[in-house]
N, C-alpha and C positions, 0 to 999 in steps of 0.2 A: 653598591648602592643602586637601587632600582627607582625609576621615576615613572609615574603615570601622569599624563597631561590631559586636561580637559579643554576642548576648544568650543567656542560658541560663535554665533554670527558676527560678533564684534571682535573676535580674536581669542586670545588666551583667557580662559575662564578660571583656571586654577591648576594646581598640581599637588601631588603627594609623593613623598620620598619614603622608601622603606628598605629594610635589609632583613635577610634571614639570619637568625641567631640559633646556635646549637649549643645547648647546655648539657652538663652532666654526661660528657663523652658521647654526645649524640642521642641520649635517651629522650631529651625534650627538644623539639624543634619548633620554632615559632617565628613570626614576623614582628619586627618593631617598626611602627610607622614613625619616622623621625619628624616629618613636617607635613602639614596639610595647610595649604594656602589657597584661598578662594577669593575671587573678586567680590565686592560687596553685593552687587545685584545677583539674584538667584543663588545666594550662599547655601541655603539648605539643600536644594536640589543637586547642585554641583558637588557638595560635600558628600551627600549620600552616594552619588555615583562613583566618586573617587574611592570612598571607603569600600564600596562593593568590589571595585577593581583590586584594591589591596587585599580584600578577603579571599579573592580567587587564588592568590599566590600560595598561601600555606596549604590550601586544599590540593593544589597541583603538585606541591613538593612534599607532601606527607606530614605537614605541620598540623597542629590542632588548635592554634589560637593566634590572635593578633593582639599586640599591646601598643598603647600610646598613652600620652599623658596630656593633661591640661591643668591650668591653675584652678585651685579650689574656688577662687573668686569668680571664675568665668562660668557663671550659672547658665548662660545661654548655650555655650558649647557643651557643658555637661548634660544639659537636657537633650540636646541634639544627639549626642553620643549614646545616651540612655535609650533614646528612641530607636537607635540602630541595634539595640540588644546588648550593648556593652554595659558593664556594671563597674562601679567604683571598686578599686582593689586596694587593699590595705598595704601599701608599699611606702617606704620612706625614701625620699630623694635626697642624696648627699651632694652638696655643691661647694667644694673648696674654691675660694677665690681670693684675690689679693695676696696678703701676707700668708694666709693659710695655704694657698696654692704654691707659693714660693717655698714654704717649709716642706710641703709634701714632695715637691720636685727635688729637693736636696737629698731626700732619702734614696734617690736613684744612684747616688755616688758609689754606693757599695755593691751595686749590681753591674753585671756586664751586659748591658743592653745595647743593641745596635739599631739605629734608625735609618 
C-alpha cells in the first residue's frame, strides 16, 4: 500500500492510498486508488493534487491507468473526477456481507489456504 499525504498551513489536508495491481500475468498493470480523504476546506484543490500524485505512480511504473470508485449517488465527487479526465466505467461491484459473507467463507474449508 502506498500513501500520499497533503499538508496545508493548518496541518493535514488529506491523503490518498493506492496500490499497484498486475492482472493477466503482468500484461495489464495499473493503480487502484483505495481511499482519497480530504478535509472539508479546499476539498477540490487538494483532491486534484492528490490524484495528480497518484497518476504519477503508474506512469513511473509502466502502468497505463488508474482506477477508483465512488457511489453513484455522490454527484459532486463524480463531477470532480470527471473534471480530472476520468470517465464512468461499466463495472459491477460485488459485496458479500453478513450471512452471505459467512457462507462464502465456509467454502474455504475444502482449500488448503494458509494465512
